[in-house]
C-alpha positions as a Markdown table, in Angstrom:
| # | Residue | x | y | z |
|---|---|---|---|---|
| 1 | Met | 56.8 | 93.2 | -283.0 |
| 2 | Leu | 53.1 | 94.6 | -282.8 |
| 3 | Arg | 52.8 | 94.8 | -286.7 |
| 4 | Lys | 54.1 | 91.0 | -286.9 |
| 5 | Arg | 51.4 | 89.9 | -284.3 |
| 6 | Arg | 49.0 | 92.0 | -286.8 |
| 7 | Arg | 49.8 | 90.2 | -289.9 |
| 8 | Ser | 50.1 | 86.6 | -288.7 |
| 9 | Ala | 46.5 | 87.5 | -287.3 |
| 10 | Ala | 45.4 | 88.8 | -290.7 |
| 11 | Ala | 47.4 | 85.6 | -292.5 |
| 12 | Leu | 45.4 | 83.6 | -290.1 |
| 13 | Val | 42.3 | 84.8 | -290.7 |
| 14 | Ala | 43.3 | 84.4 | -294.9 |
| 15 | Gly | 44.0 | 80.8 | -294.4 |
| 16 | Leu | 40.9 | 80.2 | -292.4 |
| 17 | Leu | 38.4 | 81.7 | -294.2 |
| 18 | Ala | 40.1 | 79.8 | -297.6 |
| 19 | Leu | 38.9 | 76.5 | -295.5 |
| 20 | Ala | 35.0 | 78.1 | -295.5 |
| 21 | Pro | 33.4 | 76.6 | -298.8 |
| 22 | Asn | 34.0 | 73.3 | -297.3 |
| 23 | Ala | 32.7 | 74.6 | -293.4 |
| 24 | Phe | 29.1 | 75.0 | -294.9 |
| 25 | Gly | 26.6 | 72.3 | -294.7 |
| 26 | Gln | 24.8 | 70.6 | -297.9 |
| 27 | Ala | 21.5 | 70.6 | -295.8 |
| 28 | Ala | 21.1 | 74.4 | -295.5 |
| 29 | Pro | 18.5 | 75.8 | -297.2 |
| 30 | Leu | 18.6 | 77.9 | -300.8 |
| 31 | Ser | 18.3 | 81.3 | -299.3 |
| 32 | Ala | 20.7 | 80.6 | -296.5 |
| 33 | Arg | 23.6 | 79.5 | -298.9 |
| 34 | Glu | 23.0 | 81.8 | -301.4 |
| 35 | His | 23.7 | 84.5 | -298.4 |
| 36 | Phe | 26.8 | 82.4 | -297.6 |
| 37 | Ala | 28.3 | 82.3 | -301.0 |
| 38 | Arg | 28.0 | 86.1 | -301.4 |
| 39 | Gly | 29.0 | 86.8 | -297.8 |
| 40 | Tyr | 32.5 | 84.5 | -298.7 |
| 41 | Ala | 33.2 | 86.1 | -302.4 |
| 42 | Leu | 33.1 | 89.4 | -300.2 |
| 43 | Ala | 35.2 | 88.5 | -297.6 |
| 44 | Gln | 37.3 | 87.0 | -300.3 |
| 45 | Asn | 37.4 | 90.6 | -302.1 |
| 46 | Gly | 38.4 | 92.0 | -299.0 |
| 47 | Asp | 35.6 | 93.6 | -297.9 |
| 48 | Pro | 34.5 | 91.8 | -294.5 |
| 49 | Asn | 31.7 | 94.9 | -293.0 |
| 50 | Ala | 29.6 | 94.0 | -296.2 |
| 51 | Ala | 30.4 | 90.1 | -295.7 |
| 52 | Ile | 29.3 | 90.2 | -292.1 |
| 53 | Ile | 25.8 | 91.8 | -293.7 |
| 54 | Glu | 25.3 | 88.6 | -295.9 |
| 55 | Phe | 27.0 | 86.2 | -293.0 |
| 56 | Glu | 24.2 | 87.4 | -290.5 |
| 57 | Gln | 21.1 | 86.7 | -292.9 |
| 58 | Ala | 22.1 | 83.5 | -293.9 |
| 59 | Tyr | 22.6 | 82.4 | -290.0 |
| 60 | Ala | 19.3 | 83.8 | -289.5 |
| 61 | Ala | 17.8 | 81.6 | -292.2 |
| 62 | Ser | 19.6 | 78.3 | -291.1 |
| 63 | Pro | 21.5 | 78.6 | -287.7 |
| 64 | Asn | 24.8 | 76.5 | -288.6 |
| 65 | Pro | 27.5 | 76.7 | -286.7 |
| 66 | Ser | 29.7 | 76.6 | -289.3 |
| 67 | Val | 27.7 | 79.8 | -290.8 |
| 68 | Leu | 28.7 | 81.3 | -287.2 |
| 69 | Tyr | 32.7 | 80.3 | -287.9 |
| 70 | Asn | 32.7 | 82.4 | -291.0 |
| 71 | Leu | 30.7 | 85.2 | -288.7 |
| 72 | Gly | 33.7 | 85.1 | -286.4 |
| 73 | Leu | 36.3 | 85.6 | -288.9 |
| 74 | Ala | 35.0 | 88.3 | -290.7 |
| 75 | Tyr | 34.2 | 90.2 | -287.4 |
| 76 | Ala | 37.9 | 89.8 | -286.8 |
| 77 | Ala | 38.8 | 90.9 | -290.2 |
| 78 | Ala | 36.7 | 93.6 | -289.8 |
| 79 | Gly | 39.1 | 94.8 | -286.6 |
| 80 | Arg | 35.5 | 94.1 | -284.4 |
| 81 | Ser | 37.3 | 92.7 | -281.5 |
| 82 | Ser | 34.3 | 92.1 | -279.1 |
| 83 | Glu | 31.6 | 90.5 | -281.7 |
| 84 | Ala | 34.8 | 87.9 | -283.1 |
| 85 | Val | 35.4 | 87.3 | -279.7 |
| 86 | Glu | 31.8 | 86.3 | -278.8 |
| 87 | Thr | 30.8 | 84.7 | -282.1 |
| 88 | Leu | 33.9 | 82.3 | -281.7 |
| 89 | Lys | 33.3 | 82.0 | -278.8 |
| 90 | Arg | 29.5 | 80.5 | -279.5 |
| 91 | Tyr | 30.7 | 78.9 | -282.9 |
| 92 | Leu | 33.6 | 76.4 | -280.1 |
| 93 | Ala | 30.8 | 75.5 | -277.8 |
| 94 | Gln | 28.1 | 74.4 | -280.4 |
| 95 | Ser | 30.3 | 72.2 | -282.7 |
| 96 | Gly | 34.1 | 72.6 | -280.7 |
| 97 | Ala | 34.2 | 68.6 | -280.2 |
| 98 | Ser | 33.3 | 68.2 | -284.0 |
| 99 | Asn | 36.8 | 70.0 | -285.2 |
| 100 | Asp | 40.0 | 68.7 | -285.5 |
| 101 | Asp | 42.6 | 70.1 | -282.9 |
| 102 | Ala | 44.3 | 72.5 | -285.2 |
| 103 | Arg | 41.5 | 74.0 | -286.1 |
| 104 | Asn | 40.4 | 74.5 | -282.2 |
| 105 | Arg | 43.8 | 75.6 | -281.5 |
| 106 | Gln | 43.7 | 78.4 | -284.3 |
| 107 | Ile | 40.3 | 79.4 | -283.3 |
| 108 | Glu | 41.4 | 80.0 | -279.5 |
| 109 | Ala | 44.4 | 82.1 | -280.6 |
| 110 | Leu | 42.3 | 84.0 | -282.5 |
| 111 | Ile | 40.4 | 84.5 | -279.7 |
| 112 | Ser | 43.0 | 85.1 | -277.6 |
| 113 | Tyr | 44.4 | 88.0 | -279.9 |
| 114 | His | 41.2 | 89.8 | -280.1 |
| 115 | Ser | 40.2 | 89.2 | -276.4 |
| 116 | Glu | 43.4 | 91.4 | -275.7 |
| 117 | Arg | 42.0 | 94.3 | -278.2 |
| 118 | Val | 38.6 | 95.3 | -276.1 |
| 119 | Gly | 37.8 | 97.0 | -273.3 |
| 120 | Lys | 34.7 | 95.7 | -270.9 |
| 121 | Leu | 31.7 | 97.5 | -269.7 |
| 122 | Ala | 30.4 | 96.2 | -265.9 |
| 123 | Ile | 26.6 | 97.3 | -266.0 |
| 124 | Gln | 24.8 | 97.8 | -262.9 |
| 125 | Val | 21.0 | 98.6 | -263.8 |
| 126 | Thr | 18.0 | 99.0 | -261.8 |
| 127 | Pro | 14.7 | 98.1 | -262.3 |
| 128 | Pro | 16.8 | 94.4 | -262.6 |
| 129 | Ala | 14.6 | 93.4 | -265.2 |
| 130 | Ala | 16.1 | 96.3 | -267.7 |
| 131 | Ala | 16.5 | 95.9 | -271.3 |
| 132 | Leu | 20.2 | 96.7 | -272.4 |
| 133 | Ser | 21.6 | 97.8 | -275.9 |
| 134 | Val | 24.7 | 99.0 | -277.4 |
| 135 | Asp | 24.7 | 100.4 | -280.3 |
| 136 | Gly | 21.1 | 99.0 | -281.3 |
| 137 | Arg | 22.4 | 95.2 | -280.5 |
| 138 | Ala | 20.7 | 93.4 | -278.2 |
| 139 | Leu | 22.7 | 92.1 | -274.7 |
| 140 | Gly | 19.7 | 91.3 | -273.1 |
| 141 | Ser | 18.3 | 92.0 | -269.3 |
| 142 | Gly | 19.7 | 92.9 | -266.1 |
| 143 | Ser | 23.1 | 94.1 | -265.2 |
| 144 | Gln | 26.1 | 92.2 | -266.6 |
| 145 | Thr | 29.8 | 92.6 | -267.9 |
| 146 | Val | 30.3 | 92.9 | -271.7 |
| 147 | Ala | 33.4 | 93.1 | -274.2 |
| 148 | Leu | 33.3 | 96.1 | -276.6 |
| 149 | Asn | 35.5 | 97.4 | -279.1 |
| 150 | Pro | 37.4 | 100.6 | -278.2 |
| 151 | Gly | 36.2 | 103.8 | -279.1 |
| 152 | Ala | 32.9 | 105.4 | -278.3 |
| 153 | His | 29.4 | 103.6 | -278.1 |
| 154 | Gly | 25.9 | 104.2 | -277.1 |
| 155 | Leu | 24.2 | 102.3 | -274.3 |
| 156 | Met | 20.3 | 102.0 | -274.4 |
| 157 | Val | 18.7 | 101.1 | -270.9 |
| 158 | Thr | 14.7 | 100.7 | -271.0 |
| 159 | Ala | 12.1 | 99.3 | -269.0 |
| 160 | Pro | 8.3 | 99.0 | -268.9 |
| 161 | Gly | 7.0 | 102.0 | -266.8 |
| 162 | Phe | 9.8 | 103.9 | -266.7 |
| 163 | Glu | 11.7 | 106.8 | -268.7 |
| 164 | Pro | 14.4 | 105.6 | -271.6 |
| 165 | Leu | 18.2 | 106.5 | -270.4 |
| 166 | Ser | 20.8 | 106.9 | -273.2 |
| 167 | Val | 24.2 | 107.1 | -271.7 |
| 168 | Pro | 27.3 | 107.9 | -274.3 |
| 169 | Val | 30.3 | 105.0 | -273.2 |
| 170 | Ser | 34.0 | 105.0 | -274.5 |
| 171 | Ile | 35.9 | 102.3 | -274.1 |
| 172 | Val | 39.4 | 101.8 | -273.7 |
| 173 | Thr | 41.5 | 98.9 | -274.9 |
| 174 | Gly | 42.3 | 96.4 | -271.6 |
| 175 | Gln | 40.4 | 98.7 | -269.3 |
| 176 | Leu | 37.2 | 98.1 | -267.0 |
| 177 | Lys | 34.5 | 100.4 | -266.8 |
| 178 | Ser | 31.7 | 100.2 | -264.4 |
| 179 | Leu | 28.4 | 101.7 | -264.6 |
| 180 | Asp | 25.6 | 102.0 | -261.9 |
| 181 | Leu | 22.4 | 103.3 | -263.8 |
| 182 | His | 18.8 | 103.9 | -262.1 |
| 183 | Leu | 15.6 | 104.2 | -264.1 |
| 184 | Ala | 13.3 | 107.2 | -263.6 |
| 185 | Pro | 9.1 | 106.0 | -263.0 |
| 186 | Arg | 7.5 | 107.2 | -266.4 |
| 187 | Ala | 5.6 | 110.9 | -265.4 |
| 188 | Thr | 2.1 | 110.1 | -266.7 |
| 189 | Pro | -0.2 | 113.3 | -266.7 |
| 190 | Ala | -1.6 | 114.8 | -263.8 |
| 191 | Ala | -3.6 | 117.3 | -263.1 |
| 192 | Leu | -4.6 | 120.1 | -259.9 |
| 193 | Gln | -8.4 | 121.2 | -259.6 |
| 194 | Ile | -8.7 | 124.1 | -257.8 |
| 195 | Arg | -11.5 | 124.8 | -255.5 |
| 196 | Cys | -11.7 | 128.9 | -254.9 |
| 197 | Gln | -15.0 | 130.1 | -253.5 |
| 198 | Ala | -13.8 | 133.7 | -255.0 |
| 199 | Asp | -14.0 | 134.9 | -258.3 |
| 200 | Gly | -10.8 | 137.2 | -260.0 |
| 201 | Val | -8.5 | 135.0 | -258.0 |
| 202 | Thr | -4.9 | 134.6 | -259.8 |
| 203 | Ile | -3.7 | 131.3 | -259.7 |
| 204 | Ser | 0.4 | 130.4 | -260.2 |
| 205 | Val | 1.5 | 127.0 | -260.0 |
| 206 | Asp | 5.8 | 127.0 | -259.8 |
| 207 | Gly | 5.9 | 131.3 | -259.9 |
| 208 | Ala | 4.0 | 131.4 | -263.3 |
| 209 | Ala | 0.9 | 132.8 | -263.6 |
| 210 | Ile | -2.1 | 130.2 | -265.5 |
| 211 | Gly | -5.1 | 132.1 | -265.1 |
| 212 | Lys | -7.8 | 133.7 | -262.8 |
| 213 | Thr | -10.7 | 131.9 | -261.4 |
| 214 | Pro | -13.5 | 130.9 | -262.6 |
| 215 | Gln | -12.3 | 130.4 | -265.8 |
| 216 | Ile | -9.1 | 127.9 | -264.3 |
| 217 | Ala | -11.2 | 124.5 | -262.9 |
| 218 | Ala | -8.1 | 122.3 | -263.9 |
| 219 | Ile | -4.6 | 122.5 | -264.4 |
| 220 | Pro | -2.5 | 120.0 | -266.6 |
| 221 | Ala | 0.4 | 119.5 | -264.4 |
| 222 | Thr | 3.4 | 116.5 | -264.1 |
| 223 | Ser | 3.6 | 114.2 | -261.0 |
| 224 | Gly | 5.8 | 115.3 | -258.1 |
| 225 | Ser | 5.9 | 118.6 | -255.7 |
| 226 | His | 4.4 | 121.9 | -256.9 |
| 227 | Arg | 3.7 | 125.1 | -255.0 |
| 228 | Val | 0.0 | 126.3 | -256.1 |
| 229 | Arg | -0.4 | 130.3 | -255.0 |
| 230 | Phe | -3.5 | 132.5 | -255.1 |
| 231 | Glu | -3.6 | 136.2 | -254.9 |
| 232 | Arg | -6.2 | 139.0 | -255.5 |
| 233 | Pro | -6.2 | 142.4 | -254.0 |
| 234 | Gly | -7.7 | 143.2 | -250.6 |
| 235 | Tyr | -6.7 | 139.4 | -249.7 |
| 236 | Leu | -3.6 | 137.7 | -248.0 |
| 237 | Pro | -1.3 | 135.6 | -250.6 |
| 238 | Asp | -1.9 | 131.8 | -249.8 |
| 239 | Glu | 0.7 | 129.7 | -250.8 |
| 240 | Gln | 0.3 | 126.1 | -250.4 |
| 241 | Ala | 3.0 | 123.0 | -251.2 |
| 242 | Val | 0.9 | 120.1 | -253.3 |
| 243 | Glu | 2.5 | 117.0 | -253.9 |
| 244 | Leu | 1.3 | 114.9 | -257.1 |
| 245 | Pro | 1.0 | 110.9 | -257.1 |
| 246 | Asn | 2.3 | 109.5 | -261.1 |
| 247 | Gly | -0.9 | 110.2 | -263.1 |
| 248 | Glu | -3.6 | 111.3 | -260.4 |
| 249 | Thr | -5.4 | 114.6 | -259.9 |
| 250 | Gly | -5.0 | 116.5 | -256.9 |
| 251 | Ile | -7.1 | 118.8 | -255.2 |
| 252 | Val | -6.1 | 122.5 | -253.9 |
| 253 | Thr | -8.5 | 124.7 | -252.1 |
| 254 | Cys | -7.8 | 128.0 | -251.6 |
| 255 | Arg | -8.0 | 129.7 | -248.1 |
| 256 | Leu | -7.9 | 133.4 | -248.8 |
| 257 | Arg | -8.5 | 136.2 | -245.8 |
| 258 | Ile | -9.2 | 139.3 | -246.0 |
| 259 | Asp | -7.0 | 142.4 | -245.5 |
| 260 | Pro | -7.5 | 144.2 | -242.4 |
| 261 | Gly | -4.5 | 146.5 | -243.5 |
| 262 | Asp | -6.5 | 147.4 | -246.6 |
| 263 | Ser | -7.9 | 150.5 | -246.9 |
| 264 | Ser | -9.7 | 150.5 | -250.0 |
| 265 | His | -13.0 | 147.4 | -248.5 |
| 266 | Gly | -15.8 | 148.8 | -249.6 |
| 267 | Lys | -19.4 | 148.6 | -247.4 |
| 268 | Leu | -22.2 | 146.8 | -248.5 |
| 269 | Thr | -25.5 | 146.2 | -247.1 |
| 270 | Ile | -28.0 | 143.6 | -248.0 |
| 271 | Ser | -32.0 | 143.2 | -247.4 |
| 272 | His | -33.7 | 139.9 | -247.3 |
| 273 | Pro | -36.7 | 137.6 | -246.0 |
| 274 | Glu | -36.7 | 136.4 | -242.5 |
| 275 | Gly | -35.2 | 133.2 | -241.8 |
| 276 | Thr | -32.6 | 133.4 | -244.9 |
| 277 | Arg | -29.1 | 133.4 | -244.3 |
| 278 | Val | -26.6 | 135.6 | -246.7 |
| 279 | Phe | -23.2 | 134.1 | -248.3 |
| 280 | Leu | -20.6 | 136.0 | -249.9 |
| 281 | Asp | -18.4 | 134.0 | -251.9 |
| 282 | Asp | -19.7 | 130.8 | -249.8 |
| 283 | Ala | -18.6 | 132.3 | -246.1 |
| 284 | Pro | -21.4 | 133.8 | -244.1 |
| 285 | Phe | -21.7 | 137.5 | -244.3 |
| 286 | Glu | -22.9 | 140.1 | -241.4 |
| 287 | Gly | -21.3 | 142.9 | -242.6 |
| 288 | Ala | -18.5 | 142.9 | -242.5 |
| 289 | Pro | -16.1 | 144.9 | -244.8 |
| 290 | Val | -15.6 | 143.4 | -248.4 |
| 291 | Pro | -12.7 | 143.8 | -250.8 |
| 292 | Arg | -13.1 | 145.2 | -253.9 |
| 293 | Gly | -13.3 | 143.6 | -257.0 |
| 294 | Pro | -16.3 | 140.9 | -258.4 |
| 295 | His | -18.1 | 138.4 | -255.5 |
| 296 | Arg | -20.8 | 135.7 | -255.7 |
| 297 | Leu | -23.8 | 136.9 | -253.3 |
| 298 | Ser | -26.0 | 134.0 | -252.5 |
| 299 | Val | -29.4 | 133.9 | -250.2 |
| 300 | Leu | -31.1 | 130.8 | -249.0 |
| 301 | Gly | -33.2 | 129.7 | -246.0 |
| 302 | Pro | -35.4 | 126.6 | -245.5 |
| 303 | Glu | -38.4 | 127.2 | -247.9 |
| 304 | Tyr | -36.6 | 128.9 | -250.2 |
| 305 | Ser | -34.8 | 128.0 | -253.5 |
| 306 | Val | -30.8 | 129.6 | -253.5 |
| 307 | Glu | -30.5 | 132.6 | -255.3 |
| 308 | Thr | -27.1 | 133.9 | -256.5 |
| 309 | Arg | -25.9 | 137.0 | -257.5 |
| 310 | Arg | -22.5 | 138.8 | -259.2 |
| 311 | Ile | -21.5 | 142.5 | -258.2 |
| 312 | Val | -18.4 | 144.1 | -259.0 |
| 313 | Leu | -17.2 | 146.5 | -255.7 |
| 314 | Gly | -15.3 | 149.6 | -256.4 |
| 315 | Pro | -12.4 | 150.7 | -253.8 |
| 316 | Arg | -14.9 | 151.8 | -250.9 |
| 317 | Glu | -18.1 | 151.6 | -252.5 |
| 318 | Gln | -20.6 | 151.8 | -250.1 |
| 319 | Ala | -23.5 | 149.6 | -251.7 |
| 320 | His | -27.0 | 148.4 | -250.8 |
| 321 | Leu | -29.1 | 145.3 | -252.3 |
| 322 | Thr | -32.2 | 143.7 | -251.8 |
| 323 | Leu | -32.4 | 139.9 | -252.5 |
| 324 | Val | -36.1 | 138.2 | -252.3 |
| 325 | Pro | -35.4 | 134.5 | -253.1 |
| 326 | Leu | -38.6 | 132.6 | -254.6 |
| 327 | Arg | -39.9 | 129.9 | -252.7 |
| 328 | Asp | -38.7 | 126.1 | -252.8 |
| 329 | Pro | -40.7 | 124.4 | -255.5 |
| 330 | Gln | -40.7 | 121.3 | -253.8 |
| 331 | Arg | -42.3 | 122.9 | -250.5 |
| 332 | Leu | -44.5 | 124.2 | -252.7 |
| 333 | Val | -45.6 | 121.4 | -254.1 |
| 334 | Asp | -45.8 | 120.0 | -251.3 |
| 335 | Glu | -48.0 | 122.5 | -250.1 |
| 336 | His | -50.0 | 122.0 | -252.6 |
| 337 | Glu | -50.7 | 118.4 | -252.2 |
| 338 | Arg | -51.4 | 119.1 | -248.4 |
| 339 | Thr | -54.2 | 121.7 | -249.6 |
| 340 | Arg | -55.3 | 119.0 | -252.6 |
| 341 | His | -55.9 | 116.5 | -250.0 |
| 342 | Trp | -57.5 | 118.6 | -247.0 |
| 343 | Val | -60.0 | 120.2 | -250.0 |
| 344 | Arg | -60.8 | 116.1 | -251.0 |
| 345 | Ile | -61.4 | 115.2 | -247.3 |
| 346 | Gly | -63.7 | 118.7 | -247.2 |
| 347 | Ser | -65.8 | 117.4 | -250.3 |
| 348 | Leu | -66.2 | 114.4 | -249.6 |
| 349 | Thr | -67.3 | 115.8 | -245.9 |
| 350 | Leu | -69.9 | 118.1 | -247.6 |
| 351 | Ala | -71.1 | 115.4 | -249.7 |
| 352 | Ala | -72.0 | 113.3 | -247.1 |
| 353 | Val | -73.6 | 116.2 | -245.1 |
| 354 | Gly | -75.6 | 117.0 | -248.5 |
| 355 | Val | -76.9 | 113.7 | -248.7 |
| 356 | Ala | -77.7 | 113.2 | -245.2 |
| 357 | Thr | -79.8 | 116.6 | -245.4 |
| 358 | Ala | -81.2 | 115.3 | -248.8 |
| 359 | Val | -82.3 | 112.2 | -246.5 |
| 360 | Thr | -83.8 | 114.2 | -244.2 |
| 361 | Ala | -85.8 | 116.8 | -246.3 |
| 362 | Thr | -87.2 | 113.8 | -248.2 |
| 363 | Ala | -88.5 | 111.8 | -244.9 |
| 364 | Leu | -90.1 | 115.1 | -243.4 |
| 365 | Tyr | -91.8 | 116.2 | -247.0 |
| 366 | Ile | -93.3 | 112.0 | -246.5 |
| 367 | Asp | -94.6 | 112.5 | -243.3 |
| 368 | Asn | -95.7 | 116.0 | -243.9 |
| 369 | Asn | -97.5 | 114.5 | -246.6 |
| 370 | Ala | -99.1 | 112.0 | -244.6 |
| 371 | Arg | -100.0 | 114.1 | -242.0 |
| 372 | Tyr | -101.7 | 117.0 | -244.3 |
| 373 | Ser | -103.8 | 113.6 | -246.0 |
| 374 | Ala | -105.2 | 113.3 | -241.9 |
| 375 | Trp | -105.9 | 116.9 | -241.5 |
| 376 | Gln | -107.9 | 117.8 | -244.5 |
| 377 | Ala | -109.8 | 114.2 | -243.3 |
| 378 | Lys | -110.4 | 115.9 | -239.8 |
| 379 | Ser | -111.1 | 119.4 | -241.4 |
| 380 | Arg | -114.1 | 118.1 | -243.8 |
| 381 | Lys | -115.4 | 116.0 | -241.0 |
| 382 | Ser | -115.0 | 119.2 | -238.7 |
| 383 | Val | -117.1 | 121.3 | -241.6 |
| 384 | Ser | -119.9 | 119.0 | -241.6 |
| 385 | Thr | -120.5 | 118.8 | -237.6 |
| 386 | Leu | -120.3 | 122.8 | -237.1 |
| 387 | Pro | -124.0 | 123.9 | -237.0 |
| 388 | Thr | -124.9 | 121.1 | -234.2 |
| 389 | Asp | -120.7 | 121.2 | -232.2 |
| 390 | Pro | -121.3 | 123.3 | -229.5 |
| 391 | Asn | -116.8 | 123.5 | -229.3 |
| 392 | Ala | -117.0 | 124.5 | -232.9 |
| 393 | Ala | -114.7 | 127.8 | -232.3 |
| 394 | Asn | -112.5 | 125.5 | -230.6 |
| 395 | Ala | -112.3 | 122.7 | -233.2 |
| 396 | Leu | -111.4 | 125.5 | -235.9 |
| 397 | Asp | -108.8 | 126.6 | -234.1 |
| 398 | Ala | -107.1 | 123.9 | -233.4 |
| 399 | Leu | -107.4 | 123.3 | -237.4 |
| 400 | Leu | -105.8 | 126.1 | -238.3 |
| 401 | Ala | -103.3 | 125.8 | -235.7 |
| 402 | Glu | -102.3 | 122.1 | -237.4 |
| 403 | Glu | -102.1 | 123.5 | -240.8 |
| 404 | Asn | -99.8 | 126.5 | -239.5 |
| 405 | Ser | -97.3 | 123.4 | -238.6 |
| 406 | Ile | -97.8 | 121.3 | -241.7 |
| 407 | Arg | -96.9 | 124.7 | -243.4 |
| 408 | His | -93.5 | 125.4 | -241.5 |
| 409 | Arg | -92.6 | 121.9 | -241.8 |
| 410 | Asp | -92.7 | 122.3 | -245.3 |
| 411 | Ser | -90.7 | 125.0 | -245.4 |
| 412 | Val | -88.1 | 123.2 | -243.0 |
| 413 | Ala | -88.4 | 120.6 | -246.2 |
| 414 | Leu | -87.9 | 123.1 | -248.9 |
| 415 | Gly | -84.8 | 124.9 | -246.9 |
| 416 | Leu | -83.2 | 121.8 | -246.2 |
| 417 | Thr | -83.9 | 120.2 | -250.0 |
| 418 | Val | -82.3 | 123.7 | -250.9 |
| 419 | Phe | -79.4 | 123.2 | -248.3 |
| 420 | Ser | -78.5 | 119.5 | -249.7 |
| 421 | Cys | -78.4 | 120.3 | -253.5 |
| 422 | Ala | -75.8 | 123.3 | -252.8 |
| 423 | Ala | -73.8 | 121.0 | -250.2 |
| 424 | Leu | -74.0 | 118.6 | -253.0 |
| 425 | Ala | -72.8 | 121.2 | -255.9 |
| 426 | Thr | -70.4 | 122.9 | -253.7 |
| 427 | Ser | -69.0 | 119.4 | -252.6 |
| 428 | Thr | -68.4 | 118.6 | -256.4 |
| 429 | Val | -66.7 | 121.7 | -257.5 |
| 430 | Leu | -64.6 | 120.7 | -254.5 |
| 431 | Phe | -63.4 | 117.2 | -255.5 |
| 432 | Leu | -62.9 | 118.8 | -259.3 |
| 433 | Ser | -60.6 | 121.7 | -258.3 |
| 434 | Ser | -58.5 | 119.1 | -256.0 |
| 435 | Gln | -57.2 | 117.2 | -258.6 |
| 436 | Lys | -53.7 | 117.1 | -259.6 |
| 437 | His | -53.4 | 119.0 | -263.0 |
| 438 | Glu | -52.0 | 118.0 | -265.7 |
| 439 | Glu | -48.9 | 120.7 | -267.3 |
| 440 | Arg | -48.2 | 120.8 | -270.3 |
| 441 | Leu | -45.8 | 122.5 | -272.7 |
| 442 | Val | -47.6 | 124.7 | -275.3 |
| 443 | Ile | -45.4 | 126.3 | -278.6 |
| 444 | Thr | -47.1 | 129.0 | -280.0 |
| 445 | Ala | -45.9 | 130.1 | -283.8 |
| 446 | Gly | -46.8 | 133.0 | -285.4 |
| 447 | Thr | -44.4 | 136.1 | -286.1 |
| 448 | Gln | -43.8 | 136.0 | -282.0 |
| 449 | Pro | -43.5 | 132.2 | -281.1 |
| 450 | Gly | -43.0 | 132.1 | -277.5 |
| 451 | Leu | -43.3 | 128.6 | -274.8 |
| 452 | Arg | -45.6 | 128.5 | -272.1 |
| 453 | Tyr | -47.3 | 126.0 | -269.5 |
| 454 | Glu | -50.8 | 125.0 | -269.0 |
| 455 | Arg | -52.6 | 123.2 | -266.7 |
| 456 | Gln | -55.7 | 121.4 | -267.1 |
| 457 | Phe | -58.2 | 118.8 | -265.2 |
């Protein structure tokens, strides 16, 4: 019975193909006409698979319902029942009203025949907008039920931002197969940023050793959960769970604690300026036992720059270090500016005193000149009256005393003048020294080239 039905279906396909030449519209483009003619010839020669290719190209060039009709018959002749049913249903939907009843009944009979020879695949997909394709043929987006030919098929599900999913599917005639598919979000590159106060710490991620600090600063990683472990001799291991969001960088800070049961610790003493503090591996250090291996020492204070030194301490080694950090450059600059300020004030004050002294000396000199002129006149008069003056001796004593006073005032005026010149000279030197120096970089060439800074007024 089955063989008779197959022979009748094949005869129906051949008979319908015989009617195909007159079904193609005359208004189709030339390229579509050529593809259609080749497809018809191939179908007549018993090569429906090659005919399908030509009919598909003809329909792509000219989407004429008549091409769908011939394409559906070629699918049927090739045994591709699911494509034949789909294509013939499309043909009836587009041109069924213009066909005669006999043609429509023949097509419906062919659809019914091939519908019994397919299986169905019900697909539920997340996300809902995911695109589906079977054997490279697009099915559209979202959950749907499709008819497929019996046998093995490849189902591909894709969506932006999600990992593509390929699923092999085996279809059985007359059966419905259901699939519930969930796409995983696409993993984007992430990273672990490591922060560790100690050097020589071995870092392991998910059980795999990555490297040692300080060479390791960031570790490429995938998003999701990770376990990061920090280990170093003399310290208790530190293991942390880290959750990395998609495409982000997570920060992991090691929390190493000295192992009190380790007998290989060394001892370290530090000499440093008063007012400064010592840090060992960024932690305050006050003389506790120090684990063997590399360490980073830092000394800092409110008036000093940070001085850092790296040391390596052997097992049970005792070491003494002297650390003298440099003065803070900014504080030195501030102190220099304050000194310049007070030197300028001192120079201006000294200049004012010098000017005042010079004015006083000048006034004293002018007044003393007038007194000297008066003394000279009085002296001449006294000399002319000495023979007849009974008080001549007293007059001479008075003249001598006045002369001594004038000479003393001259000495004072001279002293004030000298002091004024010295004050003004000193003020000038102080003022010039208080000016801000200009620094310039000097490059010296020769057999031993070098660099140095010079200051100039």
